[in-house]
N, C-alpha and C positions, 0 to 999 in steps of 0.2 A: 504493500499500500504506499503510495508516494506521500511525501510530506504535505503536499497540497491537499490530498484527500483526507489525511488525518486532521489537518487544520480546519478544512470545510466540515468534516463530521463533528468536530468539537464546537465549531460555530453553531451548527444545526442543533446540537444538544443543548447549548446554552440558551437558544431562543425558546426551547421548552414547549413549543406547540405541537400538535398532532400531525400536521402536514410536515413539519421539519423532521419529526421522528420517522414518519413513513419514508421519507427520502433516505434517512440513514439506513433503514432496514434494506431498501433497494440497493444501496451501495455495498453493504456488508454481506448480504446473503449469498452472492456467488462466490465470494472469497472464503466464507466459512464452509460452503459446500465442497470446494476443492480441498480444503484442510481436512474435512471429515472424510472424504473419499480416500485420502492418503492414509487415514487411520483404520478405516473399516474395510471389510472384505466385500461388501455388498453396496452398490450405489443407492439402492432403495432404502437400505438401513441408514445410510449416510444422510439421505434427504430427510428421513424421519428424525434423526438425531439433531439435524440443523433446525428443523421445525420446533423440536422440543427446546432447543437452545434459544431460539428466538422468543418463545413463550416465556421462558425464564428471564430473559433479558428485559422483555417488556414488563414483566411483573416487578423486576428488582431494580429498574433503572433509577427510581427515586432514591434508592439506598446508596447509590454511587456518589460519593462526595466530591471526588476529583475527576473531572472529565478527561483529563490527560491520560488517565489510567484506563479509559474505556476500551481501547483497542486490545490491550493485553487481556483485560477481563473477559471480553466476548470470546476470545480464543480459548481461555481457560474453561468457561462454561461449555463451550462446544466440545472440547477435549473430554471433560467430565461426562457429558451426555453420551458421547461415543463409547467411552469405557463402560458406562452403565448398561448401555444397549448390548454391548458385547457380553457382559456378564449375565444379562437376562436371557440371552440367546441360548437355547438348549444344546445347540451343536457343539458348543465349546465347553470343555470340562474345566473344573476349578483350577487345574494345574497349568492351563494355558498361559503363555507369556503374552500378555496383552500388547506389548510393544512390537511383537513379531507378527501379529495378525494384520497383514495387509497385502493385497495384490498389487502388482505394478499397474499404474494408471498413467495415461498420457494426456496431455492437452492437445486438442485438435488445432492444427496450425497449417496455414497455406505454405509456409516456408519449410523446405526440406531440412535445412540446418537446425531449425528450432525442433523439428520432429525427431531428428537424430539425437539432439541434446536431451530431449524429454525421454527418449528410450534409454539413454545412458543413465539418466537420473533415476529412472524406474528400476534399474538393475541394482541400485544402492540398497543397503539394509534400510528398513523402515525408519529408524531413528534419524539416520543421515539424510534420507529423502525428505522427512519433515523439516529438518533443520535448513536444508537447501531452499525448500519451498517458502518457509517463513522469512529467511534471510534475503534471498534474492528476488523472489516474486512478490512477496507481501511487504518487504521493506522494513521488517523489524530488526532492531539491533540486538546485540548479544544479550544484554540485560533484560530486554523485553521478552526475548525467546526463553530466557531462563525462568522468567516469571510465568509465562505461558504454560510451559512444559513441567514446571516445578522441579527443575534440574539446576544444580549450581552452574554459574556462568563459566567456570573453568571447564566443566564437562562439555558445555555448549561449544566452547572454542575448540576443544579436542575433537569433538564430533564433526565440526565444520572443517577442521584441518584434514581429518581422515576422509571426509567426503570429497574434498577438493583433490586430494592425493589419489583416491580411487577413480575420480572422474578423469584426471590427467592420464592415469594408466589405461583406462578404458578408451580414451580419445586418441591414445597412441603417441603422447608427447613424451 
């Protein structure tokens, strides 16, 4: 998410009217869906988790005191809803590693180079793939990603370094 989008969303939140909040939902919903699809095995389940997230966000937005924390908060809510959905699903037993449950997903693009890069990204382990998505595509910094995923910033840096190294090897550099 670009800095302009973040500032615009914060502006809309400060306005506090329903039309502004509906605009915020229109902006964040596609990004949350991509994030949820990277976590979950099923696109339909990802859509359901995003819908549940949006309901929680709408119900709890008044409790958010600092609008600058909105972006990290919505991703945390979505991550928790995805994990809850996975836990509720009868197909997965209790011993499943929730971070390992993800199928490679790609973004549709007209550019072959972007498609190739997405294919390479999708071969990364799920944690690395999520970090790449949040850092490069959604524009979050290390601290924000650490807050979203509830992982120390040092671990995020390490995962990002490993993901870049893996991508360089896959890309043949």
